[in-house]
C-alpha positions in Angstrom: -4.7 78.5 -36.7 -7.5 79.2 -34.2 -8.0 77.5 -30.9 -10.8 78.1 -28.4 -12.1 76.9 -25.1 -10.7 77.7 -21.6 -8.9 74.4 -20.9 -7.2 74.2 -24.3 -6.2 77.9 -24.2 -4.7 77.5 -20.7 -2.8 74.4 -21.8 -1.2 76.3 -24.7 -0.5 79.3 -22.4 1.2 77.2 -19.8 3.1 74.9 -22.1 3.6 76.7 -25.4 3.3 80.4 -24.8 5.6 81.2 -27.7 2.9 79.9 -30.1 0.4 82.5 -29.1 0.1 85.3 -31.7 -3.2 87.0 -30.9 -5.5 86.4 -27.9 -9.2 87.3 -28.1 -11.0 87.7 -24.8 -14.8 87.6 -24.8 -14.9 87.8 -21.0 -13.0 89.3 -18.1 -10.3 87.3 -16.4 -8.4 87.8 -13.2 -5.3 90.0 -13.0 -2.9 87.1 -12.6 -4.2 85.3 -15.7 -4.3 88.5 -17.7 -0.6 89.1 -16.7 0.4 85.7 -17.9 -1.3 86.3 -21.2 0.3 89.7 -21.6 3.7 88.1 -20.9 3.1 85.6 -23.8 1.8 88.1 -26.4 1.4 91.8 -26.6 -1.7 91.4 -28.9 -4.7 91.0 -26.8 -8.1 91.9 -28.3 -11.4 92.4 -26.5 -14.3 91.0 -28.6 -18.0 90.8 -28.1 -19.8 87.4 -28.1 -20.8 87.7 -31.7 -17.3 88.2 -32.9 -16.1 85.4 -30.5 -18.7 83.0 -32.0 -17.5 83.9 -35.5 -13.9 83.2 -34.6 -14.8 79.9 -33.0 -17.1 79.0 -35.8 -19.9 78.5 -33.4 -17.9 76.4 -30.9 -18.0 76.7 -27.2 -15.2 79.2 -26.7 -15.9 80.0 -23.0 -14.5 83.5 -23.6 -11.0 82.3 -24.6 -9.9 82.3 -28.3 -6.4 82.5 -29.7 -4.6 82.5 -33.0 -1.5 80.4 -32.7 1.4 79.4 -34.8 0.2 76.6 -37.1 1.1 73.0 -36.2 3.2 71.1 -38.6 3.3 67.4 -39.5 6.4 65.5 -38.2 8.8 63.9 -40.7 8.5 60.1 -41.0 12.2 59.8 -40.2 11.5 61.2 -36.7 9.3 58.3 -35.6 11.1 55.4 -37.3 13.5 55.1 -34.3 10.6 54.6 -31.9 9.3 51.3 -30.5 5.5 51.8 -30.6 3.6 53.5 -33.4 -0.1 53.7 -34.2 -1.0 53.7 -37.9 -4.4 54.8 -39.1 -5.2 53.5 -42.5 -7.7 55.4 -44.5 -9.5 56.9 -41.5 -11.0 60.3 -42.3 -13.1 61.2 -39.3 -11.2 64.0 -37.5 -13.0 63.3 -34.2 -11.9 59.7 -34.2 -8.4 60.5 -35.3 -8.1 63.1 -32.5 -9.4 60.7 -29.9 -6.9 58.1 -31.1 -4.1 60.6 -30.9 -5.0 61.2 -27.2 -5.1 57.5 -26.5 -1.8 56.9 -28.3 -0.1 59.6 -26.4 -1.5 58.4 -23.1 -0.3 54.8 -23.6 3.2 55.8 -24.6 3.2 55.7 -28.4 6.1 57.3 -30.1 4.1 58.7 -33.0 0.8 58.5 -34.9 0.9 57.9 -38.7 -2.1 58.8 -40.8 -1.9 56.9 -44.1 -4.0 56.4 -47.2 -5.4 60.0 -47.2 -3.8 63.1 -48.7 -5.1 65.8 -46.3 -5.9 66.1 -42.6 -7.3 69.1 -40.7 -4.9 69.5 -37.7 -6.8 72.5 -36.4 -9.9 70.4 -35.9 -7.8 67.7 -34.3 -6.5 69.9 -31.5 -9.8 69.9 -29.6 -10.7 66.3 -30.3 -7.2 65.2 -29.1 -7.4 67.3 -26.0 -4.2 69.0 -27.1 -2.3 65.7 -27.3 -1.2 66.5 -30.9 1.1 69.2 -29.4 3.0 66.4 -27.7 2.7 63.5 -30.0 4.4 63.5 -33.4 1.8 63.3 -36.2 3.0 62.0 -39.6 0.9 62.2 -42.8 2.1 59.5 -45.2 -0.4 59.0 -48.1 1.2 55.9 -49.6 0.4 53.3 -46.9 2.1 50.4 -48.7 5.4 52.2 -49.0 5.2 53.3 -45.4 4.7 49.8 -44.0 7.5 48.5 -46.1 9.8 51.0 -44.6 8.7 50.2 -41.1 9.4 46.5 -41.7 12.8 47.3 -42.9 13.7 49.0 -39.6 12.5 46.1 -37.5 8.8 46.9 -36.7 6.4 44.0 -36.4 3.1 45.0 -37.9 -0.1 44.2 -36.1 -3.5 44.9 -37.7 -6.9 44.9 -36.1 -9.6 42.9 -37.8 -12.7 41.0 -36.7 -11.2 37.6 -37.6 -7.8 38.1 -35.9 -6.2 36.4 -32.9 -7.5 37.4 -29.5 -5.4 40.3 -28.5 -5.4 39.2 -24.8 -3.4 36.1 -25.9 -0.9 38.0 -28.1 2.7 38.5 -27.0 3.9 41.7 -28.7 7.4 42.1 -30.0 9.8 44.8 -29.0 9.0 47.2 -31.9 5.2 47.4 -32.5 3.3 49.1 -35.3 -0.4 48.9 -34.7 -2.5 49.4 -37.8 -6.2 50.4 -37.5 -8.4 50.6 -40.5 -11.4 52.7 -41.3 -14.8 51.9 -39.7 -16.4 51.3 -43.1 -13.9 49.2 -45.0 -11.2 48.2 -42.4 -7.6 48.0 -43.4 -6.7 48.4 -47.1 -6.3 44.9 -48.7 -2.8 45.7 -50.0 -1.7 46.8 -46.5 -3.4 43.8 -44.9 -1.2 41.4 -46.9 1.9 43.0 -45.4 0.8 42.5 -41.7 2.8 40.1 -39.5 -0.2 39.4 -37.3 -3.9 40.1 -37.4 -5.5 40.7 -34.0 -9.0 41.2 -32.7 -10.9 42.1 -29.5 -13.0 39.2 -28.2 -16.3 40.5 -26.6 -18.5 38.9 -24.1 -21.7 39.8 -26.0 -22.5 39.4 -29.7 -21.9 42.8 -31.4 -20.5 43.8 -34.8 -17.5 45.8 -33.5 -16.3 48.6 -31.2 -15.9 52.2 -32.5 -12.3 52.4 -33.9 -11.3 54.9 -31.2 -12.5 52.5 -28.4 -10.9 49.5 -30.1 -7.6 51.4 -30.4 -7.7 52.2 -26.7 -8.2 48.6 -25.7 -5.4 47.4 -27.9 -3.0 50.2 -26.9 -3.6 49.2 -23.2 -2.8 45.6 -24.0 0.5 46.7 -25.8 1.5 49.1 -23.0 0.5 47.0 -20.0 0.4 43.4 -21.1 
């Protein structure tokens, strides 16, 4: 798994140095930083910009690229004991999913469950989540219907976002909250929607179709976390 960009690289170096396998440097760095890198891995490779661009697939690497130990999905059992989960139903845009992971972590969610899809590119999510997926458990659970049934069995109240729901600013959330967000094109899957305990929405001052799913998740997570 490849990461790139100075801030992301420094985050991994500081917090997860054991994950670094190979560090590729496309620019000089000061002696202190180089010493920290050398303490984390003995494999440091100097590369020219062409090679760096290739490794970063054309991304803005800022001279810092690394191969790290791959991230793994968390088991569903590890998040069932939490009190606040964010569930993404049939979302596929990695940029949105990564941004939501960052929001979920910032507002205290105990995990992010991606449901209704079979595959997810965790490598691409690292940058879009600003490294939040290193800290926040990410669960891939393709069968969304079974997943929500299990959550209800362990006491979660399921809240789903939809245009026709109750104003979120008026909702009193229960102790164990599972927030379900649907895809931007089709919303929450109909079968999953029938299992929701409450449908909520964001009331806006000006007429507009809807917020981006990432922005909407942030608004609702703030409401859940801060009342």
